[in-house]
Structure formats: C-alpha cells, structure tokens
C-alpha positions in Angstrom: -0.2 -0.1 0.0 1.1 3.2 -1.3 2.2 5.5 2.0 0.3 9.2 1.7 3.0 11.6 1.4 1.3 14.3 2.4 0.3 13.1 5.9 3.0 15.3 7.4 0.0 17.8 6.5 -2.8 15.9 9.0 -0.2 16.2 11.7 0.0 20.0 11.1 -3.6 20.2 11.4 -4.3 18.3 14.5 -1.6 21.1 15.8 -3.5 23.8 15.4 -7.0 21.9 16.7 -4.6 21.1 20.2 -4.2 24.9 20.2 -7.2 26.1 19.5 -6.2 28.1 16.2 -8.5 26.0 14.0 -10.7 27.5 11.8 -13.2 26.2 9.9 -14.7 28.5 6.8 -17.9 30.1 7.3 -20.4 29.8 4.7 -22.7 32.5 3.1 -26.0 31.8 2.7 -27.5 34.6 0.5 -26.5 38.0 -0.2 -23.4 39.9 2.0 -25.4 42.3 4.0 -24.6 44.3 7.1 -26.7 41.2 8.4 -26.0 38.0 6.9 -26.7 34.2 6.7 -23.3 32.3 7.7 -23.8 28.7 8.9 -27.8 29.0 8.7 -27.1 31.5 11.6 -28.5 35.4 11.2 -25.0 37.7 12.4 -24.2 41.3 12.1 -21.1 41.2 9.6 -18.3 42.8 11.1 -16.1 40.2 8.7 -16.4 42.1 5.7 -14.4 44.3 3.3 -17.8 45.2 1.2 -16.9 48.8 3.0 -19.8 50.5 1.4 -22.1 47.8 0.9 -22.0 48.1 -2.7 -22.0 44.5 -3.1 -25.6 43.8 -3.6 -26.1 47.7 -4.8 -28.8 47.8 -7.2 -27.3 49.6 -9.7 -24.6 47.5 -9.5 -26.5 44.3 -9.8 -28.1 45.5 -13.6 -25.3 46.4 -14.8 -23.6 43.2 -14.5 -26.9 41.6 -16.0 -26.3 43.4 -19.0 -23.1 43.0 -19.6 -24.2 39.2 -19.2 -26.6 39.8 -21.8 -24.6 41.9 -24.4 -21.0 39.9 -23.7 -21.4 36.5 -22.3 -19.6 35.5 -19.3 -16.5 35.7 -19.7 -13.9 36.9 -22.7 -12.2 33.8 -23.0 -8.7 34.6 -23.2 -5.7 37.2 -21.2 -5.3 40.2 -22.1 -2.3 40.4 -24.1 -4.1 37.6 -26.4 -7.7 38.2 -27.2 -9.3 38.9 -24.2 -9.3 42.3 -24.4 -12.9 44.1 -24.6 -13.5 47.7 -24.7 -14.6 47.8 -21.5 -11.7 46.6 -19.6 -9.9 49.5 -21.3 -12.8 51.8 -20.3 -12.4 51.2 -17.2 -8.5 51.8 -16.6 -9.2 55.0 -18.4 -12.0 55.6 -15.9 -9.9 54.9 -12.6 -6.1 56.4 -14.1 -8.7 59.7 -14.0 -9.9 58.7 -10.8 -7.0 58.3 -9.7 -4.6 61.6 -11.2 -2.4 59.1 -13.0 -1.5 59.0 -16.4 -2.7 55.1 -16.9 -3.9 52.0 -15.0 -3.9 48.4 -15.2 -6.1 46.2 -13.8 -5.7 42.9 -12.2 -7.3 39.4 -11.6 -7.1 41.3 -7.6 -5.5 43.2 -5.3 -2.8 40.4 -4.0 -1.6 39.8 -8.1 -1.5 43.3 -8.0 1.2 44.0 -5.6 2.5 40.6 -6.6 3.0 41.1 -9.8 4.2 44.7 -10.3 6.7 44.2 -7.0 8.5 40.8 -9.1 8.0 42.4 -12.5 10.0 45.8 -12.0 12.7 44.5 -9.8 15.5 42.1 -9.9 18.5 40.2 -8.3 20.8 43.4 -8.2 17.9 45.7 -6.5 16.4 46.6 -3.0 13.7 47.0 -1.3 12.7 48.7 1.9 9.7 47.0 2.8 7.5 47.8 6.1 7.2 44.7 8.5 3.6 44.8 8.8 3.1 45.1 4.8 0.6 42.4 2.9 1.5 39.1 2.4 1.2 39.6 -1.6 3.9 42.6 -0.8 5.9 40.3 0.7 5.5 37.3 -2.2 5.8 39.6 -4.8 9.5 40.7 -3.0 11.0 37.1 -2.9 9.5 36.5 -6.6 12.3 39.7 -8.2 14.9 38.1 -5.6 16.0 41.1 -4.7 17.7 42.4 -1.4 14.8 43.1 0.9 15.0 45.1 3.9 12.9 45.8 6.7 11.8 48.6 8.9 9.8 48.4 12.2 6.6 49.2 11.3 5.5 52.9 10.5 9.0 54.5 11.5 10.4 57.0 8.2 13.3 57.3 10.0 14.3 53.9 10.1 13.3 53.6 6.6 15.1 56.7 5.5 18.0 54.9 7.7 17.7 52.0 5.2 18.2 53.9 2.5 21.1 56.1 3.2 23.2 52.9 4.0 22.4 51.6 0.0 24.6 51.9 -2.5 23.8 55.4 -4.6 23.6 53.3 -7.9 21.5 50.5 -6.6 17.3 50.8 -7.7 15.4 50.6 -4.4 12.2 50.1 -3.6 10.3 52.3 -0.4 7.2 50.6 -0.3 4.3 50.4 2.1 0.7 49.9 3.0 -1.5 53.2 2.8 -3.6 51.4 5.2 -2.4 48.2 7.7 -5.4 45.3 7.4 -4.6 44.2 10.4 -4.2 47.5 13.0 -6.5 49.8 10.4 -3.4 51.9 11.6 -2.2 54.8 8.0 1.4 54.5 6.7 3.4 57.4 7.4 2.9 58.7 3.4 4.6 62.2 3.9 7.8 61.7 5.5 7.9 57.9 3.6 7.5 60.5 0.2 10.9 62.4 2.0 12.8 59.6 2.1 12.0 58.0 -1.4 12.8 61.1 -3.2 16.3 61.8 -0.9 17.5 58.4 -1.9 16.1 58.2 -5.6 14.0 55.2 -4.6 10.4 54.4 -6.5 7.9 54.4 -3.6 5.1 52.6 -4.0 1.8 52.4 -2.1 -0.9 49.3 -1.1 -3.9 51.3 -0.8 -6.4 48.5 -1.0 -8.0 48.7 2.4 -7.8 52.9 1.6 -9.8 52.4 -1.9 -13.2 54.1 -0.9 -12.5 54.9 2.0 -9.7 57.3 2.7 -9.7 60.8 -0.1 -12.1 62.4 -2.0 -15.0 60.1 -2.8 -12.4 57.1 -1.6 -8.7 58.1 -4.0 -6.8 56.8 -1.5 -4.0 58.1 1.2 -2.3 59.3 -1.5 -5.0 61.9 -2.2 -5.8 61.5 2.1 -2.2 63.0 2.3 -1.9 65.7 -0.9 1.1 63.1 -2.2 -0.3 63.5 -5.8 2.6 63.0 -8.6 5.3 61.7 -5.3 4.3 58.0 -5.3 5.3 56.5 -8.7 3.2 53.0 -8.1 -0.3 53.3 -6.0 -2.4 49.7 -6.2 -5.6 49.6 -5.9 -8.6 47.2 -5.3 -12.1 46.8 -6.8 -12.8 43.7 -3.6 -13.6 45.6 -0.9 -15.7 49.1 -1.3 -16.2 48.3 -4.7 -17.8 45.5 -3.6 -16.8 43.5 -6.8 -13.7 41.3 -7.7 -9.8 42.6 -8.7 -6.9 44.8 -8.4 -5.3 47.6 -9.8 -1.8 49.5 -10.2 -2.1 53.0 -11.2 1.5 55.3 -12.2 2.8 56.8 -15.5 2.1 55.6 -19.4 5.9 53.8 -18.8 4.9 51.7 -15.7 1.8 50.5 -17.3 3.2 49.1 -20.9 5.8 47.8 -19.4 3.4 45.8 -16.9 1.5 44.6 -19.9 4.5 43.0 -21.2 6.5 41.6 -18.0 3.7 41.3 -15.4 3.0 37.5 -14.8 -0.3 37.6 -13.4 -1.5 39.6 -16.2 0.1 37.8 -19.3 -1.2 34.5 -18.0 -4.8 34.5 -16.7 -7.8 35.1 -18.4 -9.4 38.7 -17.9 -12.4 39.8 -15.6 -15.6 38.6 -17.2 -18.0 41.6 -18.7 -20.1 41.1 -14.7 -17.2 42.2 -13.3 -15.9 45.2 -15.3 -18.9 46.4 -15.6 -19.7 46.2 -11.8 -16.2 48.0 -11.1 -17.9 50.1 -13.8 -21.1 50.7 -11.8 -18.9 51.7 -8.9 -16.9 54.1 -9.8 -19.5 55.9 -10.9 -21.3 56.0 -7.4 -18.1 56.8 -5.5 -18.1 60.1 -7.6 -21.8 60.9 -7.3 -22.3 59.4 -3.6 -20.4 60.9 -1.8 -22.4 60.2 0.7 -21.7 56.3 1.0 -18.4 57.4 2.5 -19.7 60.0 5.1 -22.0 57.3 6.4 -19.2 54.5 6.9 -17.3 57.4 8.6 -20.2 57.9 10.7 -20.4 54.1 11.8 -17.0 53.9 11.9 -16.8 56.7 14.7 -19.9 55.4 17.0 -18.8 51.9 16.9 -15.0 52.7 17.8 -16.3 55.2 20.3 -18.5 51.9 21.4 -16.1 49.8 21.4 -13.3 51.9 23.9 -16.3 52.9 25.9 -17.0 49.1 26.9 -13.0 49.3 27.8 -11.7 47.1 24.7 -8.5 47.7 23.9 -8.7 49.1 19.8 -5.2 49.2 19.1 -3.7 52.5 16.9 -6.8 52.3 14.3 -7.6 55.0 12.3 -9.5 53.3 9.7 -12.8 51.4 9.6 -10.9 48.2 10.8 -11.0 48.1 14.4 -9.1 45.8 16.6 -10.4 44.0 19.5 -6.8 43.0 21.1 -6.9 39.7 23.0 -3.3 38.6 23.4 -3.5 34.5 23.1 -4.6 32.8 20.0 -6.7 30.0 21.4 -8.8 32.6 23.6 -9.2 34.9 20.3 -11.2 31.9 19.1 -12.8 31.1 21.8 -14.2 34.9 22.0 -14.7 34.7 18.1 -16.7 31.7 18.6 -18.4 32.8 21.5 -19.8 36.4 19.7 -21.4 33.8 16.5 -23.6 32.5 18.6 -24.6 35.4 19.8 -25.5 36.7 16.4 -22.1 38.8 15.9 -19.7 37.4 13.4 -16.2 39.2 14.0 -13.3 36.8 13.0 -10.7 35.8 15.3 -6.9 36.3 13.6 -4.1 34.8 15.6 -0.5 34.1 14.7 0.8 33.6 11.9 -0.9 36.2 10.8 -0.7 38.7 13.8 1.8 38.2 16.4 1.7 35.2 18.4 0.9 37.9 21.8 -0.9 40.3 19.5 -4.0 37.8 19.1 -7.0 40.2 18.1 -10.6 39.7 16.8 -11.0 41.9 13.5 -13.8 44.2 13.3 -14.8 46.1 9.9 -18.3 48.1 10.0 -19.5 49.7 6.3 -21.5 52.3 5.5 -24.7 49.8 5.2 -25.1 49.0 9.0 -27.7 50.5 10.5 -27.1 52.0 14.2 -29.9 49.3 15.7 -27.4 47.3 14.3 -24.2 48.3 15.9 -25.5 48.8 18.4 -26.6 45.1 19.2 -23.3 44.0 18.5 -21.6 46.2 20.9 -24.4 44.9 23.6 -22.9 41.8 22.8 -19.3 42.6 22.9 -19.7 44.0 25.8 -22.1 40.8 27.1 -19.4 38.0 25.9 -16.1 40.6 27.1 -17.6 40.7 30.3 -18.1 37.0 30.6 -14.6 36.0 29.5 -12.9 38.5 31.3 -11.2 40.3 28.7 -12.9 43.8 29.8 
C-alpha cells in the first residue's frame, strides 16, 4: 500500500486543533449584507471588506446583468492575446482619471497586483525597503523579484530613511508601504516616506487596498488623503472591497503600465475580468463620484462603533480606519471570543499567529456604510456581554 506523502499536513492540522487555532470556513447563504446568514445563523457581519455596501447595490447588479446579456460570461482569453475588451480599457481609463495618474492596468486581484508588479519591475540586483507589517502579497512579490529585502519597524519612516541611506547610491531601490494596514487599521506615514524616497532616489509604492473607496476625496486613497499626488510612483488599489466586486489595479505613469502589460506574469497568464465584473466595477466608480454620502455614512458608523468599543473598555489598538481590532492577546482565547460572539449573533473573525504576532491575537471588526445604528448597537451590546463573561473587559 502506498504511503501518503502528505500525511505530515494532517499532523500539522492536528497541532492547530490542539492549540485552539483550527478554523472551519463560515459559509455565506444569500447576499453579503450588513446582517447576513452564515452557517444557517443570522449575524451582524463585522468581518466583511464590503465598506460601502456595494456588493448588493441595485446599480451594480443591473450593470452586471446587462453585460452578461450583451457580452456573455467571459472573455475567453488573457488580455495580451484576445481577451481585451473595450470595457476593460474604459475601466482602466476611468480609474487613471480617478487616481490622477497617466495610466492604470487592472489585475485579477489586489494580491496579484502587488505580487505581479513588485516581481516584474525589480531584479536580483535591486533592493526593497519594506514595512514589517506589509501585506503578504507585497512580501511574496518581493521574494519573487529576488531583490535584496530590507525590513524596517512598523511605521518607522526614520528607520526606512536610514536603511535607504546605507544602500549604494547606484542601486535601484523600492520603498513600499501599505496605505492602511489590514490588521491594525492604522495608516502608513506616507508624507515622511515620500520625503525619504525622494532624498535617496527610490521608487515609492503604496498598497492602497483598504484605502480605496474609504480615504481621500470620493475614496481616492491615502495618496489623495495626504496630498501626495505626483510623489508616489506606484499606487495599488482594489476593486474587491469598497468597490464591491473583484480585482485590483496599478496606477502610475505610462511607462510603468506599458511595461506591466509586457512583463507582469499575472496579467500575461490569467484570463481577463468577465464582462459582468468589469461592468459592476465601472458602476461602483460612478457611485463613488455621484454619492459621496456613502463614504460619509461609513465614517459616521466607524466613529460610533469605535467609540462604543472603547467605552466598553476594549483595547482597539492604533486603528485610524474602519478596521478596528479588539485586542485579546492569546490566539486560542481570541478564537474562543470570536466563536462566542457568533453564537450571540455577531460575526467578527478571530485573527492569530502567523497573521499577527503570537501575543497580539485579536478579533478584527470592520463596519460598513450599510450597517444601521441598531445593528451596530446590537453588536456593541453583544461585545460587552461576551467580553465581560470572558474577563476581557
């Protein structure tokens, strides 16, 4: 009988179970709304990136249906062969206008936008200076590039500057940060990082996935929020969060985008966006420009919920965004807290090592513009009840 060469994976899964860190996938039934049904249970959903509630917006749904009826369900090929449609180019043109850049290329996800770009524009001869808490897609892209990787302490622009100063002046350098950090909800110190990049001739890159549709005028991101237009060479955004659909994009000058058309492996080797997705992304962009009150409602809800958690005595870390962690500390306890909340009607996912440090496990919450005040107050009441029972507050 053949011995299973993957048996060691089962052993590792058993270890996760013994540590209380094993997770089963929650199954969404129906639409992704502020209150949704998961695993047969109706819960206030605080685990979604659907910042503006656009996943179910009638305009996006209608545009997607119309696109399917006119163009079918897929393009049938990668962009570089026969899979580029006029609507793909229109989305890129509109996004470039929105971001105040020369051009944009759309990728299949935010992950491939980061990984594909970093790995394409750098080589083993170059250097990357990266925040220690940057997204996994940035880390993977840096590894794929084979460039020398230098990591600076989280949010420490002075440390990043020192690292840049120690690199050879002739070496090509990339300084990269998240705009909004996905686990802590804080902002990267973009103005100081831009100054450092300019001082040492580095390429400046920002991953604005969690800032897209959230920060800046009409949701243009942290570059707009901080007034850094023209000082960030590579901007990554997402279409999968506040835009309510799927995909990512890279914004920059024309040379950057043309180069990615020719060298970015995810672009070259993945089928292009289906018409329905592309049409819904265009509709979402229209809404950001036409209904800025959606973003205002998101921030009203954010302030209410964040203040409520803090008033209950929870540690919400250093969050400056709708991402608000509730710090617990030990991984198994964070998972238990998340499970108890779910049983009481609130879905807030537990996050533990290796996603965060071993002693910084938390339950991560994200509010949306679609949450009602009643839903948020219900969630706060549940947090208070379970938090007191578990001795977290």
